[in-house]
N, C-alpha and C positions, 0 to 999 in steps of 0.2 A: 502493498500500498503505498502512495505518497501521498505526503502532508506538505505543503508550503515548501516543494522543491527538495523535500528529505524523505528516502525513501525509509519506512519502520515496517518493522513486520509484525503481524496481529496474529493469535493467537485463533483459529476457526472452529468450531463447533458445527456439525452437518446431523440435523435430523429428517427423518424421514418417515413417510405415514404411507402405509399399504391402503388405496383404494377401494371400499368393499364393492364387487357386483363390478368392476372396472378391470379390464382383461388389453392386453397388447403381445401381438404376434411379434414374438424374438423366433426366427431360424425356422419357421413356419410350426412353431407351439405356442397357442395361448397361455400366457403368464400373469399373476396377479400385478396388476400397476402399482408403483410407485412415486410418490411423490416428495422431496424434499426441499429443504430451506438453509442455506448456510447464516451462521450468526458469527459475531464478534462472539469470543469466549469470556462475555462478561456477566455478572449479575447485577453490576452499578443499577441505582434505581432508575433512569434514562435510557440504559440500553435494551434494545430490542428483544435479545431471546429475554428479558426480565418480562418486559412487556407479553412477549409470547406466551410464557408459562402463567404466568396471572392470569391472561385470557382464555389458556387450555384449562386452566383449574378452577375456574369463575371466582378467584379471589386472591387478594394481592399476599406475597410474601414479605414474612416479617423481616426487618433487617436484621435480627438474631438467626433466623432460620438461614440468612444467605451463606455463612460461612461454612456450614457442614450440609447444604443442599446438595443431593446427588440426582443430577441426570438422568440416571438411569430409572430412576422410579416411573419415568415419563413412559416408558418400555410397555408398550401396549395398553397403555389408556384412549378410553376412544376419545375424539376428537371431531369437532365440525370445522370442516376448512372453508373457508372463502377462497376461489381459483379464479382468474381472469385468463384469459390467452391474450400472449400477446406477440407480435412480429418483431424480430430481430432485425438488425441494419442488412442482415445477409439475406432477409425473405425468409427466415422459418418461423412457424408458428413455435410457442413454447406456454408452459402453463407457471402462473407465478402466483405463489399465497400470498393473500393478501389482509386474511383476517383468521382469527381462530377462537374456538366458541365451545363451552365444555357441550355434550350433548343435553336434548332436552329430556325433560324426564323423562313422557311416555316412549322415548326409544329405548330398544332393548339392546345391551351390549352385544355383539356377535364375535365368534370367533376368527381370528387373521389365518390365513393359509400359510403364510410366510414364518420362517423361524425368526426370531427376535435375534436382532445383530448391534454388535457393541464392537468398535476398535477404536483402539491406543496405538499411539506411534510411542510403544516403548520397544526396549531390547528383547529380544526374540519372541515379540507379540505376531509371530508370521501367520500360526492359522487362521486367528480370525482376519488376516490382510487376504487369504485367499480365497475366502469368500463374497471377498466383495467385488462390483462390477467393475471390469476394465478400463473404462473412463475413471474413476475412483482411485484405480490404483495407479493410473498417470497421473491423476492430482496430486496425490501423496507424494510418486517418487519426485516431481519437480517442483516440489514447495521448499521452499528457503529452509524449514525448520527442519526437515528431514535429513538425520547424522548422513553424513557421504558415506562411513562404513554399515546404516542399515542396510539389510541385505536379507529382503523377504524372502528370496530363491533359494536362501542355506536353508537346510535341516541339520538341526544341531539337537542332542540331549541338554539337559540342564546343566549340566557342567560344563556347557561350552566346547564339547569335543563332537566332531562330525561322526554323522552314522554313518559304519562301512556300509552302506547298500546303494 
């Protein structure tokens, strides 16, 4: 990110939601549709991430809860998303999440068809990386924050020795 001519790194988090009853054809196979949004990884009172979380939960986060708030508690909770379709400069249409809300009381939660997924850029966290879509892997590899020696293609044991096969 560049601000006032200075390049600054910012830590990001991407949150995704499975859209129930929506599919997309990939390689001739219908798969559940997923939509996501990137946020700066900050729970400051004015941050987009905090505003989204508060909208999803239908209540404000207390400042005292912020230091211990675990984003993983959001996994699998039902959310109503406001989505608009916009056109990029290249002419491609894409979906953009514009709002979040808890489901109405009359709505019954339904089971998701995809497994819940969490990825953190940590040493030897290669297994969860392998389950990510190709475009996400590419973005992680290209990020300035990704250590140069982080090798998602490596297979290692807990003590760091390579597995002999």
